[in-house]
Each structure stands twice: as structure tokens, then as C-alpha cells.
C-alpha positions as CSV (number, residue, x, y, z in Angstrom):
1,M,164.0,94.0,18.0
2,P,161.0,95.9,19.7
3,T,157.8,94.2,20.2
4,P,155.2,95.8,17.9
5,K,152.3,97.5,19.7
6,P,149.3,95.8,20.2
7,S,146.1,97.0,18.3
8,L,144.4,99.6,20.3
9,D,140.9,98.8,19.6
10,T,137.9,100.0,21.8
11,A,138.1,96.9,24.2
12,T,141.9,97.4,24.7
13,I,141.6,101.1,25.3
14,R,138.9,100.3,27.8
15,I,141.3,97.7,29.6
16,L,144.0,100.6,29.8
17,D,141.5,102.8,31.3
18,L,140.2,100.5,33.9
19,L,144.0,99.2,34.8
20,Q,145.0,102.8,35.2
21,Q,142.1,103.6,37.8
22,N,142.8,100.2,39.6
23,A,145.9,98.0,38.5
24,E,144.7,95.2,41.1
25,M,141.5,94.4,38.9
26,S,141.3,90.6,38.1
27,I,141.1,89.5,34.6
28,S,137.6,88.2,35.0
29,E,136.6,91.6,36.4
30,L,138.3,93.3,33.3
31,A,136.7,90.7,31.0
32,E,133.2,91.5,32.4
33,A,133.7,95.4,32.3
34,T,134.9,95.1,28.6
35,G,132.4,92.5,27.4
36,L,135.3,90.0,26.6
37,S,135.7,86.5,27.6
38,A,138.6,86.1,30.1
39,S,141.1,84.3,27.8
40,P,141.0,87.2,25.2
41,C,141.1,89.7,27.9
42,W,144.2,88.0,29.5
43,R,145.9,88.0,26.0
44,R,145.3,91.7,25.6
45,V,146.6,92.5,28.9
46,N,149.7,90.3,28.3
47,D,150.3,92.0,24.9
48,L,150.1,95.4,26.5
49,K,152.7,94.3,29.0
50,E,155.0,92.6,26.6
51,S,154.7,95.6,24.1
52,G,155.8,98.0,26.9
53,V,152.6,100.0,26.9
54,I,152.1,98.8,30.5
55,K,155.4,99.5,32.0
56,G,154.5,97.8,35.3
57,S,152.3,98.2,38.4
58,V,152.7,100.1,41.4
59,A,151.0,101.0,44.8
60,L,150.2,104.8,44.8
61,V,151.3,105.9,48.3
62,D,149.8,109.3,50.0
63,A,152.9,111.4,50.7
64,Q,151.0,113.1,53.7
65,S,150.6,109.7,55.3
66,L,154.4,109.3,55.3
67,G,155.0,112.6,56.7
68,L,156.1,114.2,53.4
69,A,154.4,117.5,54.0
70,V,156.4,119.7,51.6
71,N,156.0,119.7,47.8
72,V,158.4,121.9,45.9
73,F,159.0,122.6,42.2
74,V,162.4,123.6,41.6
75,Q,163.8,125.1,38.5
76,V,167.6,124.6,37.8
77,S,169.7,126.4,35.1
78,L,173.2,125.1,34.2
79,K,176.2,127.1,33.4
80,Q,176.4,125.4,30.1
81,Q,174.1,122.9,28.3
82,D,176.6,120.6,26.8
83,R,176.4,116.7,26.9
84,E,178.8,116.4,29.7
85,S,177.0,119.0,32.1
86,L,173.7,117.3,31.3
87,D,175.1,113.8,32.1
88,V,176.4,115.0,35.2
89,F,173.4,116.5,36.4
90,N,171.1,113.6,35.2
91,A,173.3,111.2,37.2
92,A,173.4,113.2,40.4
93,I,169.5,113.7,40.4
94,K,169.0,109.9,40.0
95,T,170.6,109.2,43.4
96,K,168.1,111.6,45.3
97,P,164.8,109.7,46.1
98,E,163.3,112.7,47.4
99,I,163.4,114.2,43.9
100,V,160.6,112.3,42.4
101,E,160.4,114.0,39.0
102,C,163.0,115.5,36.8
103,Y,162.4,117.0,33.5
104,L,164.9,118.4,31.0
105,M,163.0,121.6,29.8
106,T,163.0,124.4,27.1
107,G,162.6,127.9,28.2
108,E,164.3,129.9,31.1
109,A,165.3,127.0,33.2
110,D,167.2,123.7,31.9
111,Y,165.6,121.4,34.4
112,M,162.0,121.3,36.4
113,L,162.3,118.8,39.5
114,R,159.4,118.0,41.9
115,V,160.8,117.2,45.3
116,V,159.0,116.0,48.3
117,V,160.5,116.2,51.9
118,E,159.2,116.2,55.6
119,D,159.9,120.0,56.1
120,L,161.7,123.2,55.1
121,M,164.8,122.1,56.7
122,K,165.2,118.9,54.9
123,F,164.5,121.1,51.6
124,Q,167.0,123.5,52.6
125,A,169.5,120.5,53.3
126,L,168.8,119.2,50.0
127,V,169.4,122.5,48.2
128,V,172.5,123.6,50.2
129,D,174.3,120.3,50.6
130,F,173.4,118.6,47.3
131,L,171.9,120.7,44.4
132,T,174.5,123.6,44.8
133,R,177.4,121.2,44.8
134,I,176.4,119.6,41.5
135,P,179.0,120.6,39.0
136,G,177.7,123.1,36.6
137,V,174.7,124.4,38.5
138,A,174.1,128.1,38.1
139,N,170.8,129.0,39.3
140,I,168.1,127.4,41.5
141,R,164.7,128.8,42.0
142,S,161.9,126.9,44.0
143,S,158.2,127.4,44.2
144,F,156.1,125.5,47.1
145,A,153.1,124.0,46.4
146,L,150.4,125.2,48.9
147,S,147.7,122.7,47.8
148,Q,147.4,119.8,45.4
149,I,144.4,120.6,43.1
150,K,144.7,117.6,40.8
151,Y,147.1,114.4,40.6
152,T,146.6,111.5,38.6
153,T,148.9,108.7,37.1
154,A,146.3,107.9,34.5
155,L,147.3,109.0,31.0
156,P,144.4,110.2,28.5
157,T,143.2,107.8,25.8
158,D,140.4,109.7,24.2
159,H,142.6,110.4,21.4
160,L,143.0,106.7,20.8
161,K,139.3,106.3,20.2
162,A,137.7,106.3,16.8
163,K,136.1,109.4,15.7
164,P,132.7,109.1,14.4
């Protein structure tokens, strides 16, 4: 049985906002920033984790610093969109760490991928040696990102706040 979602009052939403900006904040820092004492703040953070609102904490690594200079958005269309074809494609995509995002889409393409690689040769190898060999792939179209204008992992919370 899933744990019920905690009450998302103003202080809890503030905790979410702060942790999305810096997951390393201590409970005492969070408590001070939200006007709570440490114990109720810890309980709220724990409730958010147990309910699945907070799924985990990670380190955000700069792709450029790892030599991953090429960021590509790839649209993939399948020959047919039956359950078996979708399952085969989904399973294959999950095996490649350079495919950092994958979405099943509506519209012209069936999937949108985001790929990060070192250079064009690595991307070519991914397309030729991997994507084209997944059974059921009909069409692949790529767009190369020239510059990253905005990137965030923080989700908006304004819609959760009480309206006056």
C-alpha cells in the first residue's frame, strides 16, 4: 500500500524548494530557513522521502568537465507502435548511459532522446552501431544543441502554494 503524500503546507513547500537548490543543506539550516525547529523539519523531510515526493539526492555533474561536449536531441520513429516494439526499444535504450533522457512522445516521432557524448564520432557510432540496429526503428532525426540556455532539475512549486 503506497504511503500517503504528506501535507504540502507553506513550510514543506519551502523545504522542497531549498532542497532542490541544495540537497546538502543540513536539517538545522533547513529549519532556520523555514522557521521550524529541527525536529519538525526533520519529520517533514523524512515524510517527503517516505512518500516518494523526494526520490533521492544526487550530485549534479558538469558534462563539459567530463569532456561530454556534444548534446544531441534525437527523434526516433518506430515501424509500428505495438507493445512488443515499444518494450524492445525501451529495454535497448536503458542499456546506454550516454542516452541520459528518453521520452515516449505524441506527434511526428515516437521517442525523444537526449544524448551526451564526447564528439561527433561517438555520436555516429551510437546511431550506426546501436540505434539503427534496434528492431523496429524506422527513422532517426537528430538536432545538435549549440548552446545550453537553461538547465534545471528543480521542479516548480508555485502551483502548490495557497492562492490569496
